[in-house]
Structure formats: C-alpha cells, structure tokens
MIMI-958517 format. One record per residue (C-alpha): residue number from 1; residue in one letter; chain; x, z, y. Coordinates in steps of 0.2 Angstrom, whole numbers. Example, Ala and Ser with C-alpha at 12.3 -4.5 7.8 and 13.67 -1.06 7.14 Angstrom:
[1, "A", "A", [62, 39, -22]]
[2, "S", "A", [68, 36, -5]]
***
This chain:
[1, "M", "A", [-247, 95, -83]]
[2, "L", "A", [-252, 94, -67]]
[3, "D", "A", [-248, 112, -62]]
[4, "R", "A", [-229, 106, -68]]
[5, "L", "A", [-228, 92, -53]]
[6, "T", "A", [-234, 102, -38]]
[7, "H", "A", [-218, 102, -34]]
[8, "R", "A", [-219, 81, -32]]
[9, "G", "A", [-237, 84, -20]]
[10, "P", "A", [-237, 98, -11]]
[11, "D", "A", [-251, 90, 0]]
[12, "G", "A", [-265, 92, -11]]
[13, "Q", "A", [-271, 87, -28]]
[14, "G", "A", [-286, 78, -34]]
[15, "V", "A", [-295, 75, -53]]
[16, "R", "A", [-306, 66, -61]]
[17, "T", "A", [-314, 62, -77]]
[18, "F", "A", [-323, 51, -88]]
[19, "D", "A", [-330, 54, -107]]
[20, "H", "A", [-312, 43, -113]]
[21, "A", "A", [-298, 47, -99]]
[22, "W", "A", [-293, 60, -85]]
[23, "L", "A", [-284, 58, -73]]
[24, "G", "A", [-274, 69, -59]]
[25, "H", "A", [-263, 66, -46]]
[26, "R", "A", [-252, 75, -34]]
[27, "L", "A", [-252, 69, -15]]
[28, "L", "A", [-238, 67, -5]]
[29, "A", "A", [-246, 60, 11]]
[30, "I", "A", [-233, 48, 20]]
[31, "V", "A", [-249, 35, 27]]
[32, "D", "A", [-266, 40, 31]]
[33, "F", "A", [-266, 60, 27]]
[34, "D", "A", [-285, 65, 29]]
[35, "A", "A", [-291, 50, 17]]
[36, "G", "A", [-277, 49, 4]]
[37, "L", "A", [-282, 59, -10]]
[38, "Q", "A", [-285, 54, -28]]
[39, "P", "A", [-293, 49, -40]]
[40, "L", "A", [-298, 34, -29]]
[41, "S", "A", [-316, 30, -34]]
[42, "D", "A", [-331, 14, -30]]
[43, "P", "A", [-347, 22, -21]]
[44, "D", "A", [-354, 22, -38]]
[45, "G", "A", [-338, 33, -46]]
[46, "T", "A", [-335, 18, -62]]
[47, "R", "A", [-318, 17, -56]]
[48, "L", "A", [-305, 27, -53]]
[49, "L", "A", [-288, 26, -50]]
[50, "V", "A", [-270, 37, -47]]
[51, "G", "A", [-253, 29, -40]]
[52, "D", "A", [-236, 32, -37]]
[53, "G", "A", [-225, 24, -24]]
[54, "E", "A", [-228, 12, -11]]
[55, "V", "A", [-235, -7, -11]]
[56, "Y", "A", [-228, -15, 6]]
[57, "N", "A", [-240, -29, 3]]
[58, "Y", "A", [-252, -21, 4]]
[59, "R", "A", [-259, -26, 24]]
[60, "R", "A", [-260, -45, 19]]
[61, "L", "A", [-270, -41, 3]]
[62, "R", "A", [-283, -29, 12]]
[63, "R", "A", [-286, -44, 27]]
[64, "E", "A", [-288, -56, 12]]
[65, "L", "A", [-301, -44, 2]]
[66, "E", "A", [-308, -40, 17]]
[67, "R", "A", [-313, -58, 20]]
[68, "R", "A", [-320, -58, 3]]
[69, "G", "A", [-332, -44, 7]]
[70, "H", "A", [-325, -28, 1]]
[71, "V", "A", [-326, -12, 13]]
[72, "F", "A", [-312, -2, 13]]
[73, "R", "A", [-313, 17, 20]]
[74, "T", "A", [-295, 23, 22]]
[75, "R", "A", [-279, 14, 29]]
[76, "T", "A", [-269, 18, 13]]
[77, "D", "A", [-260, 4, 4]]
[78, "H", "A", [-266, 11, -12]]
[79, "E", "A", [-283, 6, -9]]
[80, "S", "A", [-278, -12, -8]]
[81, "V", "A", [-274, -9, -26]]
[82, "F", "A", [-289, -2, -31]]
[83, "H", "A", [-298, -18, -21]]
[84, "L", "A", [-288, -32, -30]]
[85, "L", "A", [-290, -26, -47]]
[86, "E", "A", [-307, -24, -44]]
[87, "A", "A", [-309, -42, -38]]
[88, "D", "A", [-296, -51, -49]]
[89, "G", "A", [-291, -39, -63]]
[90, "L", "A", [-274, -34, -71]]
[91, "D", "A", [-269, -51, -69]]
[92, "A", "A", [-265, -48, -50]]
[93, "L", "A", [-253, -35, -53]]
[94, "S", "A", [-241, -49, -52]]
[95, "R", "A", [-244, -50, -32]]
[96, "L", "A", [-240, -31, -31]]
[97, "W", "A", [-223, -30, -18]]
[98, "G", "A", [-216, -12, -20]]
[99, "W", "A", [-212, 1, -31]]
[100, "F", "A", [-228, 12, -41]]
[101, "A", "A", [-234, 17, -56]]
[102, "F", "A", [-253, 15, -57]]
[103, "V", "A", [-267, 23, -70]]
[104, "G", "A", [-281, 17, -68]]
[105, "A", "A", [-299, 21, -80]]
[106, "T", "A", [-318, 15, -80]]
[107, "A", "A", [-333, 23, -85]]
[108, "D", "A", [-337, 10, -97]]
[109, "G", "A", [-321, 16, -110]]
[110, "G", "A", [-308, 5, -98]]
[111, "F", "A", [-290, 10, -95]]
[112, "F", "A", [-272, 5, -90]]
[113, "A", "A", [-257, 9, -85]]
[114, "A", "A", [-241, 0, -75]]
[115, "R", "A", [-225, 1, -66]]
[116, "D", "A", [-214, -8, -55]]
[117, "T", "A", [-201, -22, -60]]
[118, "I", "A", [-188, -12, -57]]
[119, "G", "A", [-192, 6, -64]]
[120, "I", "A", [-192, 14, -46]]
[121, "S", "A", [-209, 23, -49]]
[122, "P", "A", [-206, 34, -64]]
[123, "L", "A", [-217, 35, -78]]
[124, "Y", "A", [-218, 39, -94]]
[125, "W", "A", [-227, 40, -107]]
[126, "T", "A", [-231, 46, -127]]
[127, "G", "A", [-233, 31, -133]]
[128, "P", "A", [-251, 24, -140]]
[129, "G", "A", [-261, 31, -155]]
[130, "D", "A", [-277, 41, -154]]
[131, "T", "A", [-272, 51, -138]]
[132, "V", "A", [-259, 44, -127]]
[133, "V", "A", [-252, 53, -111]]
[134, "F", "A", [-246, 49, -95]]
[135, "G", "A", [-233, 59, -82]]
[136, "S", "A", [-221, 54, -69]]
[137, "E", "A", [-207, 67, -75]]
[138, "L", "A", [-203, 74, -91]]
[139, "K", "A", [-206, 92, -86]]
[140, "A", "A", [-224, 87, -86]]
[141, "F", "A", [-227, 84, -104]]
[142, "D", "A", [-231, 100, -117]]
[143, "P", "A", [-219, 106, -127]]
[144, "D", "A", [-228, 101, -142]]
[145, "R", "A", [-227, 81, -136]]
[146, "R", "A", [-209, 81, -130]]
[147, "P", "A", [-202, 73, -146]]
[148, "D", "A", [-213, 58, -141]]
[149, "V", "A", [-211, 55, -127]]
[150, "E", "A", [-202, 36, -119]]
[151, "P", "A", [-199, 28, -104]]
[152, "F", "A", [-213, 15, -99]]
[153, "P", "A", [-205, 0, -98]]
[154, "P", "A", [-202, -8, -81]]
[155, "G", "A", [-214, -22, -77]]
[156, "H", "A", [-227, -20, -89]]
[157, "V", "A", [-246, -17, -88]]
[158, "W", "A", [-252, -8, -106]]
[159, "T", "A", [-273, -4, -110]]
[160, "P", "A", [-279, 2, -127]]
[161, "D", "A", [-287, -15, -131]]
[162, "E", "A", [-273, -27, -127]]
[163, "G", "A", [-257, -15, -130]]
[164, "L", "A", [-241, -17, -119]]
[165, "R", "A", [-238, -37, -109]]
[166, "E", "A", [-224, -40, -96]]
[167, "F", "A", [-233, -44, -80]]
[168, "R", "A", [-218, -47, -70]]
[169, "S", "A", [-200, -47, -76]]
[170, "L", "A", [-184, -50, -66]]
[171, "P", "A", [-178, -66, -61]]
[172, "E", "A", [-170, -72, -76]]
[173, "V", "A", [-160, -84, -63]]
[174, "E", "A", [-146, -91, -66]]
[175, "P", "A", [-134, -91, -50]]
[176, "V", "A", [-141, -107, -39]]
[177, "I", "A", [-133, -106, -22]]
[178, "A", "A", [-119, -120, -27]]
[179, "A", "A", [-108, -120, -11]]
[180, "A", "A", [-95, -111, -20]]
[181, "A", "A", [-97, -119, -35]]
[182, "S", "A", [-80, -128, -38]]
[183, "E", "A", [-67, -117, -28]]
[184, "P", "A", [-62, -99, -34]]
[185, "E", "A", [-57, -95, -16]]
[186, "A", "A", [-73, -103, -9]]
[187, "E", "A", [-82, -93, 6]]
[188, "P", "A", [-100, -91, 7]]
[189, "S", "A", [-106, -102, 22]]
[190, "D", "A", [-113, -92, 38]]
[191, "D", "A", [-131, -98, 33]]
[192, "V", "A", [-130, -87, 14]]
[193, "L", "A", [-121, -72, 25]]
[194, "A", "A", [-136, -72, 37]]
[195, "M", "A", [-150, -73, 21]]
[196, "I", "A", [-140, -60, 15]]
[197, "R", "A", [-141, -51, 32]]
[198, "E", "A", [-158, -56, 38]]
[199, "R", "A", [-165, -50, 19]]
[200, "L", "A", [-159, -34, 19]]
[201, "I", "A", [-161, -31, 37]]
[202, "A", "A", [-185, -35, 34]]
[203, "A", "A", [-181, -24, 20]]
[204, "V", "A", [-174, -8, 31]]
[205, "E", "A", [-187, -12, 42]]
[206, "R", "A", [-205, -13, 32]]
[207, "L", "A", [-200, 3, 25]]
[208, "M", "A", [-198, 13, 40]]
[209, "E", "A", [-219, 7, 42]]
[210, "T", "A", [-225, 24, 39]]
[211, "D", "A", [-235, 37, 48]]
[212, "V", "A", [-222, 54, 46]]
[213, "P", "A", [-203, 55, 53]]
[214, "V", "A", [-192, 43, 44]]
[215, "G", "A", [-174, 48, 43]]
[216, "S", "A", [-157, 42, 33]]
[217, "L", "A", [-145, 50, 21]]
[218, "L", "A", [-129, 45, 28]]
[219, "S", "A", [-114, 46, 17]]
[220, "G", "A", [-101, 36, 28]]
[221, "G", "A", [-98, 22, 11]]
[222, "L", "A", [-102, 5, 15]]
[223, "D", "A", [-119, 4, 9]]
[224, "S", "A", [-129, 19, 17]]
[225, "S", "A", [-120, 17, 34]]
[226, "I", "A", [-126, -2, 33]]
[227, "V", "A", [-143, 6, 29]]
[228, "T", "A", [-141, 15, 45]]
[229, "A", "A", [-134, 3, 56]]
[230, "I", "A", [-149, -7, 54]]
[231, "A", "A", [-162, 7, 54]]
[232, "A", "A", [-154, 14, 71]]
[233, "R", "A", [-155, -2, 79]]
[234, "H", "A", [-174, -3, 74]]
[235, "M", "A", [-178, 14, 80]]
[236, "H", "A", [-166, 11, 99]]
[237, "R", "A", [-178, -4, 100]]
[238, "Q", "A", [-192, 7, 101]]
[239, "G", "A", [-182, 21, 113]]
[240, "R", "A", [-182, 33, 97]]
[241, "Q", "A", [-166, 41, 88]]
[242, "L", "A", [-164, 39, 70]]
[243, "P", "A", [-162, 57, 62]]
[244, "T", "A", [-146, 55, 49]]
[245, "F", "A", [-141, 68, 37]]
[246, "A", "A", [-126, 73, 28]]
[247, "V", "A", [-116, 83, 16]]
[248, "G", "A", [-101, 90, 8]]
[249, "L", "A", [-87, 103, 7]]
[250, "V", "A", [-78, 107, 24]]
[251, "D", "A", [-67, 92, 27]]
[252, "S", "A", [-73, 83, 14]]
[253, "D", "A", [-72, 64, 14]]
[254, "D", "A", [-92, 61, 16]]
[255, "L", "A", [-93, 72, 30]]
[256, "R", "A", [-79, 64, 40]]
[257, "K", "A", [-86, 46, 37]]
[258, "A", "A", [-104, 53, 41]]
[259, "R", "A", [-97, 59, 56]]
[260, "Q", "A", [-89, 45, 63]]
[261, "V", "A", [-103, 31, 60]]
[262, "A", "A", [-116, 44, 66]]
[263, "A", "A", [-106, 45, 83]]
[264, "E", "A", [-103, 23, 81]]
[265, "L", "A", [-124, 21, 80]]
[266, "G", "A", [-129, 37, 91]]
[267, "T", "A", [-138, 46, 77]]
[268, "D", "A", [-145, 64, 79]]
[269, "H", "A", [-133, 68, 66]]
[270, "H", "A", [-136, 85, 53]]
[271, "E", "A", [-124, 91, 42]]
[272, "R", "A", [-124, 103, 27]]
[273, "V", "A", [-107, 112, 21]]
[274, "Y", "A", [-106, 121, 6]]
[275, "T", "A", [-94, 129, -5]]
[276, "D", "A", [-88, 128, -24]]
[277, "D", "A", [-97, 143, -27]]
[278, "E", "A", [-113, 133, -22]]
[279, "L", "A", [-109, 119, -32]]
[280, "I", "A", [-106, 128, -47]]
[281, "D", "A", [-124, 140, -44]]
[282, "W", "A", [-135, 124, -40]]
[283, "V", "A", [-131, 114, -59]]
[284, "P", "A", [-143, 123, -68]]
[285, "E", "A", [-157, 119, -58]]
[286, "V", "A", [-152, 101, -53]]
[287, "I", "A", [-152, 96, -72]]
[288, "R", "A", [-170, 102, -73]]
[289, "V", "A", [-172, 92, -57]]
[290, "I", "A", [-163, 76, -63]]
[291, "E", "A", [-170, 79, -82]]
[292, "S", "A", [-149, 72, -84]]
[293, "F", "A", [-135, 77, -93]]
[294, "D", "A", [-123, 62, -89]]
[295, "P", "A", [-110, 71, -78]]
[296, "Q", "A", [-108, 56, -65]]
[297, "L", "A", [-127, 60, -62]]
[298, "V", "A", [-123, 79, -59]]
[299, "H", "A", [-109, 75, -50]]
[300, "S", "A", [-120, 67, -37]]
[301, "S", "A", [-136, 74, -40]]
[302, "V", "A", [-131, 93, -33]]
[303, "P", "A", [-125, 87, -17]]
[304, "N", "A", [-139, 75, -13]]
[305, "L", "A", [-150, 88, -19]]
[306, "L", "A", [-145, 100, -4]]
[307, "V", "A", [-142, 87, 8]]
[308, "S", "A", [-164, 82, 3]]
[309, "K", "A", [-169, 99, 5]]
[310, "M", "A", [-161, 99, 24]]
[311, "A", "A", [-167, 83, 27]]
[312, "A", "A", [-186, 87, 21]]
[313, "R", "A", [-186, 100, 35]]
[314, "S", "A", [-187, 85, 48]]
[315, "V", "A", [-193, 70, 42]]
[316, "K", "A", [-205, 64, 25]]
[317, "V", "A", [-196, 49, 21]]
[318, "V", "A", [-178, 43, 19]]
[319, "L", "A", [-169, 28, 15]]
[320, "I", "A", [-154, 26, 5]]
[321, "G", "A", [-142, 15, -2]]
[322, "E", "A", [-146, 12, -20]]
[323, "G", "A", [-144, -3, -27]]
[324, "A", "A", [-130, -10, -18]]
[325, "D", "A", [-117, -8, -29]]
[326, "E", "A", [-126, -15, -43]]
[327, "L", "A", [-132, -31, -35]]
[328, "F", "A", [-115, -32, -27]]
[329, "A", "A", [-103, -29, -39]]
[330, "G", "A", [-97, -10, -31]]
[331, "Y", "A", [-92, 2, -47]]
[332, "D", "A", [-74, 1, -53]]
[333, "Y", "A", [-80, -5, -68]]
[334, "Y", "A", [-86, -23, -63]]
[335, "S", "A", [-67, -29, -59]]
[336, "K", "A", [-63, -27, -75]]
[337, "I", "A", [-72, -41, -77]]
[338, "K", "A", [-65, -58, -74]]
[339, "D", "A", [-78, -72, -79]]
[340, "E", "A", [-94, -75, -67]]
[341, "K", "A", [-106, -78, -81]]
[342, "D", "A", [-102, -62, -90]]
[343, "L", "A", [-104, -51, -73]]
[344, "H", "A", [-121, -59, -68]]
[345, "E", "A", [-126, -52, -86]]
[346, "E", "A", [-119, -36, -83]]
[347, "L", "A", [-128, -36, -66]]
[348, "L", "A", [-142, -40, -74]]
[349, "E", "A", [-140, -27, -89]]
[350, "T", "A", [-137, -11, -76]]
[351, "I", "A", [-153, -16, -65]]
[352, "R", "A", [-162, -15, -79]]
[353, "G", "A", [-156, 0, -85]]
[354, "L", "A", [-158, 8, -67]]
[355, "H", "A", [-174, 16, -70]]
[356, "V", "A", [-166, 31, -84]]
[357, "G", "A", [-149, 32, -72]]
[358, "G", "A", [-146, 31, -55]]
[359, "L", "A", [-165, 31, -50]]
[360, "Q", "A", [-169, 44, -60]]
[361, "R", "A", [-159, 55, -47]]
[362, "V", "A", [-165, 44, -34]]
[363, "D", "A", [-184, 50, -38]]
[364, "R", "A", [-181, 67, -44]]
[365, "V", "A", [-172, 74, -31]]
[366, "A", "A", [-185, 68, -19]]
[367, "G", "A", [-198, 73, -29]]
[368, "A", "A", [-191, 90, -31]]
[369, "T", "A", [-189, 92, -10]]
[370, "G", "A", [-205, 85, -2]]
[371, "L", "A", [-197, 68, 2]]
[372, "E", "A", [-201, 51, -2]]
[373, "A", "A", [-182, 41, -5]]
[374, "R", "A", [-185, 21, 1]]
[375, "T", "A", [-172, 12, -9]]
[376, "P", "A", [-169, -8, 3]]
[377, "F", "A", [-159, -15, -7]]
[378, "L", "A", [-171, -15, -23]]
[379, "D", "A", [-184, -22, -13]]
[380, "L", "A", [-188, -38, -22]]
[381, "D", "A", [-184, -48, -9]]
[382, "V", "A", [-167, -43, -7]]
[383, "V", "A", [-164, -40, -28]]
[384, "E", "A", [-169, -60, -30]]
[385, "L", "A", [-156, -65, -18]]
[386, "G", "A", [-142, -55, -23]]
[387, "L", "A", [-145, -61, -43]]
[388, "S", "A", [-146, -79, -37]]
[389, "L", "A", [-130, -76, -25]]
[390, "P", "A", [-113, -85, -36]]
[391, "A", "A", [-108, -72, -48]]
[392, "Q", "A", [-89, -78, -43]]
[393, "W", "A", [-94, -70, -25]]
[394, "K", "A", [-94, -54, -30]]
[395, "L", "A", [-79, -53, -42]]
[396, "S", "A", [-64, -43, -35]]
[397, "H", "A", [-51, -55, -39]]
[398, "G", "A", [-34, -61, -26]]
[399, "G", "A", [-35, -46, -15]]
[400, "R", "A", [-54, -48, -13]]
[401, "M", "A", [-62, -28, -10]]
[402, "E", "A", [-76, -26, -20]]
[403, "K", "A", [-94, -30, -12]]
[404, "W", "A", [-83, -41, 2]]
[405, "L", "A", [-97, -53, 1]]
[406, "L", "A", [-109, -38, 8]]
[407, "R", "A", [-98, -34, 20]]
[408, "K", "A", [-94, -51, 27]]
[409, "A", "A", [-110, -51, 29]]
[410, "F", "A", [-111, -36, 42]]
[411, "T", "A", [-97, -41, 52]]
[412, "G", "A", [-100, -35, 70]]
[413, "W", "A", [-115, -19, 61]]
[414, "L", "A", [-100, -6, 60]]
[415, "P", "A", [-84, -1, 64]]
[416, "E", "A", [-70, -10, 55]]
[417, "R", "A", [-62, 4, 46]]
[418, "V", "A", [-81, 8, 40]]
[419, "L", "A", [-84, -9, 34]]
[420, "W", "A", [-68, -10, 27]]
[421, "R", "A", [-64, 7, 18]]
[422, "P", "A", [-64, 6, 2]]
[423, "K", "A", [-77, 16, -10]]
[424, "A", "A", [-79, 31, -18]]
[425, "Q", "A", [-92, 38, -28]]
[426, "F", "A", [-103, 50, -20]]
[427, "G", "A", [-100, 66, -31]]
[428, "E", "A", [-81, 62, -27]]
[429, "G", "A", [-82, 60, -8]]
[430, "T", "A", [-92, 76, -5]]
[431, "G", "A", [-80, 86, -17]]
[432, "A", "A", [-92, 90, -30]]
[433, "R", "A", [-82, 80, -43]]
[434, "D", "A", [-70, 89, -44]]
[435, "A", "A", [-77, 106, -40]]
[436, "L", "A", [-89, 107, -53]]
[437, "G", "A", [-78, 97, -66]]
[438, "E", "A", [-64, 109, -67]]
[439, "Y", "A", [-78, 123, -69]]
[440, "Y", "A", [-90, 118, -82]]
[441, "A", "A", [-76, 109, -93]]
[442, "S", "A", [-68, 127, -94]]
[443, "T", "A", [-85, 136, -102]]
[444, "V", "A", [-81, 126, -118]]
[445, "S", "A", [-68, 129, -127]]
[446, "P", "A", [-59, 110, -137]]
[447, "E", "A", [-67, 120, -154]]
[448, "E", "A", [-82, 121, -148]]
[449, "F", "A", [-81, 102, -141]]
[450, "E", "A", [-77, 94, -158]]
[451, "A", "A", [-88, 103, -168]]
[452, "Q", "A", [-104, 99, -157]]
[453, "R", "A", [-100, 82, -148]]
[454, "G", "A", [-107, 76, -162]]
[455, "V", "A", [-126, 82, -156]]
[456, "I", "A", [-132, 66, -150]]
[457, "D", "A", [-126, 45, -154]]
[458, "P", "A", [-117, 41, -145]]
[459, "P", "A", [-108, 56, -147]]
[460, "L", "A", [-104, 67, -130]]
[461, "R", "A", [-88, 63, -119]]
[462, "S", "A", [-78, 79, -114]]
[463, "P", "A", [-80, 98, -113]]
[464, "E", "A", [-90, 95, -95]]
[465, "E", "A", [-102, 84, -104]]
[466, "L", "A", [-105, 97, -116]]
[467, "A", "A", [-108, 111, -105]]
[468, "Y", "A", [-123, 99, -96]]
[469, "Y", "A", [-130, 94, -112]]
[470, "R", "A", [-132, 113, -116]]
[471, "L", "A", [-141, 115, -100]]
[472, "F", "A", [-151, 101, -102]]
[473, "E", "A", [-158, 107, -121]]
[474, "R", "A", [-161, 123, -112]]
[475, "E", "A", [-170, 117, -96]]
[476, "L", "A", [-181, 102, -105]]
[477, "T", "A", [-182, 111, -123]]
[478, "G", "A", [-190, 99, -137]]
[479, "I", "A", [-184, 81, -124]]
[480, "D", "A", [-175, 68, -137]]
[481, "P", "A", [-163, 63, -125]]
[482, "R", "A", [-157, 46, -133]]
[483, "N", "A", [-170, 33, -125]]
[484, "L", "A", [-172, 45, -108]]
[485, "V", "A", [-157, 49, -102]]
[486, "G", "A", [-146, 33, -95]]
[487, "R", "A", [-126, 38, -96]]
[488, "F", "A", [-116, 30, -85]]
[489, "A", "A", [-102, 17, -94]]
[490, "E", "A", [-86, 25, -85]]
[491, "W", "A", [-86, 42, -75]]
***
C-alpha cells in the first residue's frame, strides 16, 4: 500500500510496527525537512503517530505544551499534535485548527484514526472488523479489499473500543448577523464587508507560512484572483514576487484573464498552453489520479493536472480558490433557489459533500505532482463566518451577480472588469469542457449508452460520463463508486 502512494511523498518514507498495528508514511517535506520523517515516536517507542495535512495553531499549542514540560525535537506541526494527544487524549482533537488525517497507535494495544472537520485531508478505510485498513487514496488498497472501502467521515475519530464518534461538526448555525434581516435588498454594512475581507486575508497569510516556495494557481476568475491579490500584496511587503501559474488552450478565456490579473498584481507569471489532443490523451491518467468519473470534475482536473506539473518545477505549495462557490453561492444552480433558508441548507449540504467532490480533485492532483494545495476559503475561521452570514445576501436576484457579497468585500483589490466578471467553470474557461465532451461522447453509441447507463445508481447521465466510467473501472478495478465518487448535480 505504501509503495502505491510514493507519489504523495517523494521526500522519504517511514514504517513502524507494534504487534497489533502497522503504520507507514510517505513524506512531502514542507517544514523542518531533516526532522519531518514519520511515524513520530516518543523516546521509549511506546507511542506512534502518522499524519497528513497542516495544523495551523500548532505554535500556540507548542508554547502551551512546553510550559507543561513537554520537550520538542522538531519544528513540525505534527509533533505538537503528538504531544497534545499524549497529554490530553483524543478529546483534544477538537482543539486542532487546520486540515489533517491522523492515525496513531500505542504499544499497549491502543489505536485511533481521525480526520478534519471538512475532510480536506483524504482518509479511507475498510470499516470496522477483525482487520481495519486505512489509506489516503483508493488506489492504495489491495484489490480484494476495494469493494469494502469507504470514506472515513470528516470530523470523526475512531478507536477499536469506542467505535466512531464525532469530535467536531460543521457549525450548525442559523445565519446570525442580523443587519439585513428585514429588507430583501438591504446591503451589508461596511463592518460586515471588512470582516469578510479580514478573515480571508488572515487565512491566506497563515497558509503562506512555510519553509518552501509558495505560488498561486490563477485562472483569472474571481476566487483565484482574490487569493492571488492577497498573497501578492503579502509577498510584495517582503520584497518578493509571487509566482502564479495559468493553463489553457491558445487564446482561451482563462489564459487571457489570468494574464490580465497577473499584470495588474505584478506577479511572476507562468503559462502552460496545451492542445485538444493533449487534453484527450491525458484523460485516462487523470481519472486514475483523481479517482472519479464525474464529467465536471474531469473537465477541471485535466488542466489542473497540467498546470500543477508546471508549478511543481518551482514551488512546493500552491494557493487555490476552492470553497468560495460553496460559501458564497457561486454555482449556477444556486441561482434557482429563491428562499434563503433553502439556500443555506443547500450550501451546508454542498460543503459536507466536498470531500468526495471538489476536494478530491484538489488533493489527488496535488498529491500526484508533489505539491501541497492550500485552500484559504476553507479555513475554519472563514467557513464559520461564511455560514453565519444571512443567506439572503447570497441570493442572486434583482440584478445581483453571483457571489456579489464577496465581490463587494474586495472592491479596490482587483480591477472592476475582473471583480465583476461573470463566473465560468474552470473546465469551461480553459477550453477543456468542449474538447473533452465532444470527443469522449463520440466514443459511446446511443445504443451502448441506453444499454449500460444503469450499471450504477443513480444512472449515468450521458455518453461522455459512460466513457469516463469505463476508464474508472479499468484504472480502479474493484472499487464500488456509490459512496466514494461525488457527482455534481448539474454540469
């Protein structure tokens, strides 16, 4: 299993065993290169921990633990987690702020597994039984175990003795900022806009704290442009230039838009131009990488993989705009929702499903290219604020453009033509959707589609999706996709 995940950690590997547990880890070195190898262990070798992801409040936890007498041997964030769990047990998982998957074991037979609240870090398992197996990707599992693999639920911890329990859920909030409660056309106050801006700025700057070069994937759309604008200002204050990376067909919208934004922000801009034939040829590899056959995910993942391969030649961490559409109602189908309560519930449901949808693409593409992708919009501070805002501020009505609340919050940070540009899906703006849709739909006849669309439930929705499903079955033999592959409602 560890050999199948070499791509996720090209900087080394570690393995430790107890009589009841085997722990393996592949290292992608981001902080403290020399001392970052895992499993982490106490001096006596009686406690072990392996982890994936980043814990952003680790410095504060470390200072607290050092005052309590704990001695640290590395500068890594995961060592703070190791000492915290040693001191306060699994209840302390609720104090971790960031994205993570952890598995730990003790020599006396103890064991646990845990995953962050949103499910940004991947974790799969075969479910409780005599032997329980965990892994970061579906392809890690042996073929005979694949039919039983399930996503490990976000925000939960599991032990053999207590089973699954939730340690932190998404905030079950009714929107609480009441300034807009009565008037449908009421505008948010300047204080509300400032709060949105400040939370996101803090998240971006926190995610840029690393020992390795950081860049930004820039599509020229609103979300990636806002993240890039914040990051570029932060680096300019340090006398440095932010690397940005864009991808598309020659003269595609995304390339043109990204070029405009990069010029405005003064970034060190790089482009990857591809052809229709390249897009088509990369699809089997992309489906193997992302472990999905959803057409919308495939459309965005092919250009995402190509731009990530380019970015990985010069940086190890990339900032991306994932999560803004789910917090601020950016997708087209949200515009059909007219009731604010219904919209709030739909946004919550979408965020809960991110770990088998958009975040799967983010993680797998980064993991396949030796990158770490960071998502400021999914910082828990930003998520909690976003969910507390009145959903009526996110409704598209009365001429209001989608995500108008986010656009207003960042007035002055981007040119007006960028700030108020209508949304285009990443696969659409890069030219991937049309090129891939036309070709792969042509590989399935109408008769084949009608005969085979019912192989899964709900049924496949188009000849193109059936073509991708066939590739999925070939690349991931034995995987039951029903609970593992999120499928967008509209694409």
